[in-house]
C-alpha positions in Angstrom: 67.3 202.8 40.3 68.6 199.3 39.8 71.2 197.5 42.0 73.5 195.0 40.3 74.7 192.3 42.6 77.2 189.5 42.2 76.5 186.4 44.4 79.4 184.1 44.7 79.2 180.6 46.2 81.7 180.5 49.0 83.6 177.2 48.5 87.1 175.9 48.1 86.9 174.8 44.5 89.0 176.3 41.8 85.9 176.8 39.7 84.1 180.1 40.0 80.3 179.8 40.7 78.4 183.0 40.7 75.4 184.8 39.4 75.0 188.5 38.4 71.5 189.8 39.3 69.7 193.1 38.8 67.0 194.2 41.2 65.2 197.4 42.0 66.6 199.1 45.1 63.0 199.5 46.3 62.4 195.7 46.3 62.6 193.7 49.5 65.1 191.2 50.7 62.5 188.5 50.1 62.6 189.5 46.4 66.4 189.2 46.5 66.1 185.8 48.3 63.7 184.5 45.6 65.9 185.5 42.7 69.0 184.1 44.3 67.5 180.8 45.2 66.0 180.4 41.7 69.2 181.4 39.9 71.2 178.9 41.9 68.6 176.1 41.3 67.2 175.9 44.8 63.4 175.5 45.4 63.4 178.2 48.1 61.8 176.0 50.8 64.6 176.1 53.3 65.4 178.6 56.0 67.7 181.4 55.0 69.2 184.7 56.3 71.1 187.6 54.9 73.8 189.1 57.1 75.1 192.7 56.7 78.8 192.4 56.2 81.9 194.6 56.5 84.7 194.8 54.0 86.4 191.7 55.7 83.2 189.7 55.2 82.5 189.6 59.0 78.9 188.7 59.7 76.8 191.5 61.1 73.0 192.2 61.6 70.7 189.4 60.5 67.8 189.8 58.0 65.8 186.5 58.4 63.3 184.8 56.2 61.0 184.1 59.2 60.8 185.3 62.7 61.8 182.4 64.9 61.2 184.4 68.1 64.8 184.2 69.3 65.8 187.8 68.8 63.6 190.9 69.2 66.0 193.0 67.0 65.7 190.8 64.0 64.8 192.2 60.6 62.6 190.2 58.3 63.2 189.9 54.6 59.6 190.7 53.6 59.6 193.9 55.6 63.1 195.2 54.8 63.7 197.2 51.6 67.1 196.6 50.0 68.0 200.4 49.8 67.4 200.7 53.5 70.4 198.4 54.1 72.6 198.5 51.0 74.1 201.6 49.4 77.4 202.8 47.9 79.0 202.7 51.4 77.5 199.4 52.6 77.9 197.0 49.7 78.3 193.5 51.1 76.0 190.8 52.4 76.5 187.2 53.4 73.6 185.0 52.3 73.1 181.6 54.0 70.6 179.2 52.6 69.5 175.9 54.3 70.9 176.0 57.8 71.4 172.2 57.8 73.7 172.3 54.7 74.9 175.9 55.1 75.0 177.0 51.5 76.9 180.3 51.9 77.1 183.1 49.3 79.0 186.3 49.3 76.8 189.0 47.8 78.2 192.3 46.7 76.7 195.4 45.2 78.7 196.1 42.1 76.9 198.9 40.4 73.8 201.2 40.6 72.3 202.0 37.2 69.2 203.5 35.7 66.2 201.2 35.0 66.2 199.9 31.4 63.0 200.2 29.4 61.5 196.8 28.6 63.5 194.9 31.2 61.7 192.9 33.8 63.2 193.0 37.3 64.6 191.1 39.1 66.8 190.1 36.1 69.3 187.3 36.0 72.1 188.9 33.9 74.9 186.3 33.9 75.5 182.7 35.1 79.0 181.3 35.7 79.6 177.7 37.0 77.5 174.8 38.0 76.3 174.5 41.6 77.5 171.2 43.1 75.0 168.6 44.2 76.0 169.0 47.9 76.9 172.1 49.8 80.7 172.6 50.2 82.0 171.6 53.6 83.2 174.5 55.7 86.5 174.3 57.5 86.2 176.2 60.7 89.6 176.9 62.2 90.5 178.7 65.3 93.7 180.4 66.2 95.3 177.8 68.5 97.2 180.5 70.4 94.0 181.8 71.8 93.4 178.5 73.5 96.9 178.1 74.9 97.6 179.2 78.5 100.8 180.4 79.8 101.0 177.5 82.2 101.5 174.4 79.9 100.4 172.0 82.7 96.9 173.6 83.0 94.2 171.2 81.9 90.4 171.7 81.7 89.6 168.2 82.9 91.5 168.8 86.1 88.4 169.9 88.1 90.1 169.7 91.5 92.0 172.9 90.8 88.7 174.8 90.3 87.0 176.3 93.4 83.4 175.4 92.7 81.0 172.7 93.7 80.3 170.7 90.5 77.0 169.4 92.1 75.7 172.9 92.9 72.2 172.3 91.6 
């Protein structure tokens, strides 16, 4: 069976930038990484990870390109088969390429189809939009109400009110 994915560059521009890709469900995430980086014009030499996502695009379990030794539960792209993670119920991934520039893509399974005779997979089906020369800047915003305290006069830099020795070590 063939999985058809749409990978959309997550940015604030009015222009749509996406790629439609076909890949065998038995291929690895490393194969998906390779076709995504090539189809968006990257050389594939930067660190990257996929993250399993829910319907609200909340980042879940990481599937990394390399084991950096930081997490024992990490899955690796070259060892993880796409169908072991993605199916009709779990359709969304977040793909982050180049952790310094944070190219971020929303990847969603759109369709599962039979393999077509004479088609080489992975297959780039459709290209829309030009990738900008620089990664879009991310605007990280927090809900300010979560930082507000009931006591308006409370300040974090007023250390005298805390009961601890700041030179404890």
